[in-house]
Structure formats: structure tokens, C-alpha cells
N, C-alpha and C positions, 0 to 999 in steps of 0.2 A: 345607639352606637354599637352596643354589644351584640345586638341581633344582626346588624349589618356585617360586623366583623366575622361572625361565625355563620354566615349565610350558606345556603346549600351550594351556591355557585363557587364560593371560595373554597369550601371543603372539597368539591370535585376537582378544582384546579390543583389543589394540594395533592390529591390522590394521583392525578395525571402526572404531576411533576415527579412523584416517586417512580412511576412506571417508566417515564422517558429517561430517567437517570439509570434505573436498574437494568434496562435492556442492554445498552452498550457496556456498562460496567461488568455485567456477567460475562460478556464476550472478551473483554480486554485481557484478563490473565490467561485466557485459553488460546487466543488467536495465533500467537507466534508458534506455539507447540503444534497446533492443528496444521498450520502452513508447512511446518517441517515434516509432519506426517504425510503430506502430499508430495514431498520430494523437493521442497524449496531449499535454497542455500541460506546460510546465516545472514547474508546481506539482505536477501529478500524478506527473511523473517523480521529483521529490524525495521525494514521499510514498511511492511504491512502493519507492524505494531504501532507506528507513529502516523500512519496515513490518515486515519479518521480525524485526528485533531488538526492535522495539516489542512485537510479539506474544509473543516469547520472554520479555521482561521480565515480562509479566503472567502468563504460563503457568508460569514456573519454580516458584513456591511450590506450585502444585498438583502439578507433576511431582515436586518434592522429596518431598512427602508420599506420593505414589504409589510412589516408589522405595523407601520404607521399608515399604510395605504389600503390594506385589505383587512377583512375581519380576522380577528385572532383565531376564531374557530377554524376558518378555512385554511390558514397557514399551518396551524397545529395538525389539522387533518392530513395535509400534504406531507408534513414532516414525519408523522407517525406512519403513514402509508409507505414512505421511502424506507424508514427503519424496518418495517415489517418485510418489505421486499429484500432488504439486505440480509435479514435473518434467514429468509428462504434461500438466498444465495449461499450462505454458509452451510446450510443443511444439505443442499444438493450439489455443492461444489465438487467437480471431478478433478480439479487441478488448481494450482496457485493463481492462474490468471483470473478465474472467477472470484476467488477470494479478494484479490486486489480491486476488482470492479465493485464487489459488494462493500468493501471498506469505503470506497469513494461515495457510494450511494448512502451508506450509513452516516458518513460525515456531513453530507448535505442535509439529510433528515434531522440529525442531531442539532445542527446549527439552527434550522427552522424552529424546532421544538424548544430549545433552550432560550433563544431570544424571545420567542412568542409567549411562552408560558410565563416568564418573569414579567413581561410587559402587561399581559392579560391580568395577572395577579395584582400588579401595582395599580392598574386603572380601576380595579374593583374596591380598592382601599381608600378610606378617607386620608387626606394629606397628613393628618397628625398621627395616623396609625401605620404609615408606610414602613417605618423602621421595624416595629414589632411584627408586622405582617410578613415582610421579607425575611425576617429572622425565622419565622415558622416555615416559610417556603424553603429557606436554606436547610432547615432541619429535615424536611422531607427528602431533599437532595442527599443529605448526609446519610439518612437511613438507606436510601437506594445504593449509595456508594459502599456502605458497610455490609448490607445483607446480600446483594446480588453476587459479588465475587465468591462469598462463602457458599452460596447455593450452587453457583456454576461449578466450582471446583469439586464439591461433594457429588453432584450429579455426574460430572465427567469421570471421576474416579470409579463410580459404580457402573455407569452405562455407556460412557464414551463421549467424544466431542459433540457429535451431531445431536444426541439426545439433549445435551446441555443447551445447545443452540435453539432447540425447540422451546425451552423455557424462556429464552430471550424473546422468541417470537410471540409467546403468550403475553409477555410484558408489553410488547409493542402494540399488539392487538387490543390490549386492555386500555391503552390510551384512546384509541378510536371509540371504544365503547363508553368510557367515562365522559369524554368531552361531548358526546352526543346528548347527554342529559343536562348540559349547562345552558341555562336560559339566556344569560347575557353573552351574546356571540362576539362581543368585543369589536363592534364596528368602529372604523377609524373616526377620529375627531375631525370635524370640519372647521377650518379656519379661513377667513377671508380678510386678511390684513395685508397691508402693503408689503410688510416684511416677508410673509409666507408666500404671497402670490408671485414674488420674484425669485422664489427658491424651490421651484418644482422639480429641479434636476436631481440626479442621484447624488446623495451625500455619503461619503465613505465612513466618516466618523463624526461624532459630536465633540467639537473642540472643547466645550465646557467640561466634558467628562474625561478627557485625555489624562489629566493629572491623576484622577482616581484609577484609571486603567494602568498607569505606570506604577502606582503604589501597590495595587494588588499583584502586578507582575513581580515586583520585588519581594513580596511576601511569598509568592508561589514558588520562586526559584529554589530556596532552601528546602521547602516541603517536597517538591518534585525530585530534587536531587537525592533526598533521603529515600523517597519512594523507590527510586531506581537503583540506589547503590548501598542501602543499609545492609543487606545480606552480604554483599561483597566486602563492605567496610568491616563488619564484624568478623568475617572469615579471615581476612588478611591480617587483622590485628589479633586474631585468635582470642576473641573475647567470649567469656562464658555467659552468653545471653541467649534468651529465647526470642529471636527476632519475630517469629510469627505472632507474638503477643502485642507488638508495637501498634499496628494499625487498628485492631479491634478495640484496644484501650483508647486510642485516639478518638475513634468514632463514638464510643460510649461517653467519654468526657465532653466531647463536642456537643452531643445532643443534650446532656445535662446543662452545660453552660448556656447554650442557645435558649433553652426553655426557661432557665432561671433568670437570665438577663433580658428576656424578651421585652419587658415593659420599659427597660432603660434605653433601648434602641431609639425610642422616640423622645427621650428626656435629656440625655447627655449630648454635648456637642461632639462633633467628629474627632476633634483633636485629642479628646480624652481617651477615646477608643484607640486612636492611633498610637498614643504614648504607651498605653497599657499593652497593646498588641506588639509594639516594638520590643518592650521589656520582656514579654513572655517568649517571643520567638528568639530573641537573643539569648535568653536563659536556656531555651531548648537546644540551640546550636552549641552553646558552651558545654552543656551536660553531655551531649553526644561526643564532643571533642575529648572529654576526659572520662567517658563511660568505662566502667569496669565491671558492672553487674546489672542484674535485671532491675533493681530498684532505680538506679540512675537512668536506665533506658525508659522505664515506664513514666518516670517524672518528666523526662524529655518529651514523651508523647503527649502528656497532659498539658505541658506548657506550649507545645506546638499547636494543640487545639485552641488554646487561649490566644495564640498569635494568628497564624494563617486561617484557622477555622472560624474564629469570630470575625476577623477583618473581611473575609469574603462576603459575609452577610452585611456588615456595616458599609462596605464600599459599594455593594450593589444597591442598597437603599439610598445611599448618598447620590449615586449616579441618577437614580430616578427623580430625586428631589431637585437636582441641578437642572434637569431637562424639564421643559414644559410637558403637560399631559399629552400634547399632540406629537411630541418627539421622543417618547419613552422607548419606542422600539429601537431607534437609532442609538439612544443612550445605553440601552441594554446590550446591543451588539458591540458598542465601543468598550464597555466593561468586559465583555467576554473576550474581546481581542486581547486585552491585557492578560486575562486569565490564560488564554491559549498560548500567548508568548511565554508566560511563566512556565507552563507545562512543557513547552518545547525547549526553552533555554535551560531549565533546571537539569534535565538529563544530559544536555550537551555540556553544560558547565561541569556537572559531575564527572562526565567522561574525560574532559580536559584536565581536571584536577587529579583524577585517579591515574591518568596516564602520564602527567607531567610533573607531579610533585610527590613528595613522601606522603604516605597515607595519613600521617598524623596532622598534616596541614589541610586536609580535606575540609573539615568544618571551620577551623579558624578563618580561612579565606572567605567562606560564605557569610561570615558576620558582617561583611561590608555592606550587604543589602539593606540592613536595618538603618544605619546612618543615612544611606542614600534615600530611603523612604522619607526620613525626617527632612532632608534637604528639599525634596520635591514639595512637601507640604509648606515649609517655611518660605520657599521662593515663589510658589504659585498660588497656594490656597490660604496663605496666612491671613489675608484680609477678610476671609470668610469664616474665620475660626469661631466666631460667636454665633453663627447660624445653626 
């Protein structure tokens, strides 16, 4: 069991998952400024910034179906090739129109890789190791999300935007290289039952996973609102805090938590993680609401890692277990739809709260997401709490 869990194929998928996350995350903090440097308006800058996730949202159902019907290697190769093409587009872009097109291509490629990699990984794992295995998978994603923006900003400050995008291209090309060495190509599972023979049509979501998607969406909304508005929030309230420390500390705490709790992902029931996650995220939101110094801000970042950070791995593993082995691609895409909605609604909710209410109400209003997550569990998943 231990040999299977740390097999060459699993290690290579983990490495590829780091690169597929690192490539777009390196571009994300730079793309709006780059678009402005090409003469784009503020409206176009904002549109370009959110376009990749918007494209991913609409492409995921198709990617999820494809992940169950063609080999995971083939779909990952297509996704990585599209991400590489998008990076070339950024590097050579003469104007904003090419950047918009490249963002669309990047979104399609990212949707293919994100759905396929998680499905590929889960199918390599024994059923009793899916929780801990997907926890490690999430840790590699977290490393990519933490390291890539820092690399991108550093390279941009020294050499410019286009050189930074060259690093993103290297990450995308690394996916193609790494997956070529994977022995298990992730061929689709063949089933010939009365149930599956009558359902060969395109399915947009896995209904069994929808409650999990809604729960992770509710956890993502406060995180993404914080990601978009923390700098503005601290500035408007004139808080003596170093906002640049928030997300690096979040990433470090998250990696420590995921590695230390890895074995528990397969032992404890979902509702225990949900309860702990709700308490942690609620604590983080309240700390941000009353924040007055760096200590309170960094405590909030640590509790947010215990909330959204841990629940993203737990919910992903739960989605894989709820779906049969032959439907994990669709389950993965359904989970990521919830994630994408949270990433979209978080900044939108933050903008509405920032523009419509006193800034002191920004975080207190966001606390409503955690009780709602509990309601979803109690009304839909309660009968499965012992599983």
C-alpha cells in the first residue's frame, strides 16, 4: 500500500499539478497591468482579469465529461498545449485583443488540466487513501499558488512583463514533459450496465456532488473577497498592517496543516471537518472585522487556511468518493464549478459591500456564508454524515 501510494506515476502527477497551477497564477497578478500598458481602459483591464476563470466555469462540464471518456494523458496534453499557446500569446501580444484571446485559450486549457489532473490522481489512489492523497494534491496546488505570483512579480520588476510570461510558458511546457513519463495513461473506465448504457449523453453536473460544490462556493466567497479587497479595506480604515504578509503566511500555514492532517482526511467523517472549517473561517472573518494590528491580521490568515484552505481539499476528496470511479471526471468538474462560482461571486460581493455599505460592515456581512454552509449540510448531506 505504501509503495502504491508513493508510486512514480503519483509523484509525476503531483509535479504536473504544481506546474499547471503555477503557470496561470504567475500571470494573474500581472495581466491587468500588462493590458493597461498596451493601452486598455480600466473596464477592459477588469474584464481581462476575470476572463480566464469565466471561461473555465463554462468549459468545466465539457472537460469533466471528456475526462471520463478519453485518456487523462490525452486531455492533460491538450490542456497544457493550450496553456502554452496562451503564454506565447501574452509574450507576443501587440495589443489588448490578442491578450483577450489568449485569456480565453488559457481558461480552456486550465479547465482541462484542473479537472483531468484531479481525476487522474484520484483514480490512481486506493479508495481508503483518497482523502490523504487529494490532500497532497491540494498541497502541490497551494505551493503553485504561493510560489508563482512571487516569482512572477519579482521577474516583472527586474525584466518586465514579457520576460515574466516566459517563465509561465516554461511551467506550461513542463507539464507536457512531466506527463510524458507517466505510465498509467488514465484510460477511461468501461462500464456496461443498464444505468450507464442509457446515459451516454452529455451531463453538465453530477447531482450527487452539487451540495459539495455549494459548500466550497460558500467557503470561497469570503476568501476571494478578502483576496480582492484586503488592501483597499486596510487603506480605507487606515489600519497599521502589512497586507503583503497576509497571503504568504496563509500559504505557509496551509501547507503545514495539509501535511500534518493528511492521515486524518481518510479517518474522520466529513461533518467534523465542516464544523472545524466553519469555526476557523468564521473566526478569521471576525478577526478581520476587528483587526487593528499585524498580529490580528496574521491570526486571521492562519484561521482562513484552516477554513477555506483545508475545506478545499476535504470537499474535493468527498466529491471523488460520492461519484463512482467511472464518473470522477464529472464529479471533479462539478466541484470546480462551485470553486469558480466562489471565485467569481467573492469579488462581486466584495464590490457590492464596499460600494453600498460602511466599510466596517464589510466582514460582518460575510459571516452569513458559514451558517449557510451548515444549512446545506444539514438539509442535503445529513443522512450521509457517518460515511
